[in-house]
C-alpha positions in Angstrom: -25.8 40.7 37.0 -23.3 42.0 34.4 -21.1 38.9 35.0 -24.0 36.6 34.3 -24.9 38.4 31.1 -21.2 38.4 30.0 -21.0 34.7 30.8 -24.1 33.9 28.8 -22.8 35.9 25.9 -19.5 34.1 26.0 -21.2 30.7 26.2 -23.4 31.7 23.2 -20.3 32.8 21.2 -18.5 29.6 22.1 -21.5 27.5 21.0 -21.6 29.4 17.7 -17.8 28.8 17.2 -18.2 25.1 17.9 -21.0 24.9 15.4 -18.7 26.5 12.8 -16.0 24.0 13.6 -18.5 21.1 13.2 -19.7 22.4 9.9 -16.2 22.8 8.7 -15.2 19.3 9.8 -18.2 17.8 8.0 -17.3 19.6 4.8 -13.7 18.5 5.0 -14.8 14.9 5.7 -17.1 15.0 2.6 -14.3 16.5 0.5 -11.9 13.8 1.7 -14.5 11.1 0.8 -15.0 12.5 -2.7 -11.3 12.8 -3.2 -10.8 9.2 -2.0 -13.5 8.0 -4.4 -11.9 9.9 -7.3 -8.5 8.4 -6.5 -10.1 4.9 -6.5 -11.7 5.5 -10.0 -8.4 6.8 -11.4 -6.6 3.7 -9.9 -9.1 1.4 -11.6 -8.6 3.2 -14.9 -4.9 2.9 -14.7 -5.1 -0.8 -13.7 -7.4 -1.6 -16.6 -5.1 0.3 -19.0 -2.0 -1.5 -17.8 -3.7 -4.9 -18.1 -4.7 -4.0 -21.7 -1.1 -3.1 -22.4 0.2 -6.3 -20.8 -2.0 -8.5 -23.0 -0.7 -6.7 -26.1 2.9 -7.5 -25.3 4.8 -10.1 -27.4 5.8 -13.3 -25.7 9.5 -12.2 -25.7 8.6 -9.0 -23.9 6.6 -10.9 -21.3 9.5 -13.3 -20.8 11.8 -10.3 -20.2 9.6 -9.3 -17.2 9.2 -12.8 -16.0 5.7 -13.6 -17.2 4.2 -16.1 -19.5 1.3 -15.6 -21.9 -0.8 -17.6 -19.4 0.2 -15.2 -16.6 -0.7 -12.2 -18.8 -4.0 -13.7 -19.7 -4.8 -14.4 -16.0 -4.0 -10.8 -15.1 -6.0 -9.4 -18.0 -9.1 -11.5 -17.0 -9.1 -10.0 -13.5 -11.9 -7.4 -12.8 -10.6 -3.8 -12.9 -11.1 -3.3 -9.2 -9.1 -6.4 -8.1 -5.4 -5.9 -7.4 
């Protein structure tokens, strides 16, 4: 009888431990999702900033990096989320 009680106790403890692991995994997944969204927003901001800097460059500077004014304008006109 004691073995059955110990087994039931052990199963209950294992079940509680698994619940803890599931909660932790869900929290880490949510944290990872928020981090991924924040990284995307930062990337969008950086991309928009770089495109504004590109359009402000002189034609000579654009030529130095192999771009024309038309290329710069086309890049500037892209939405911030598009690479």
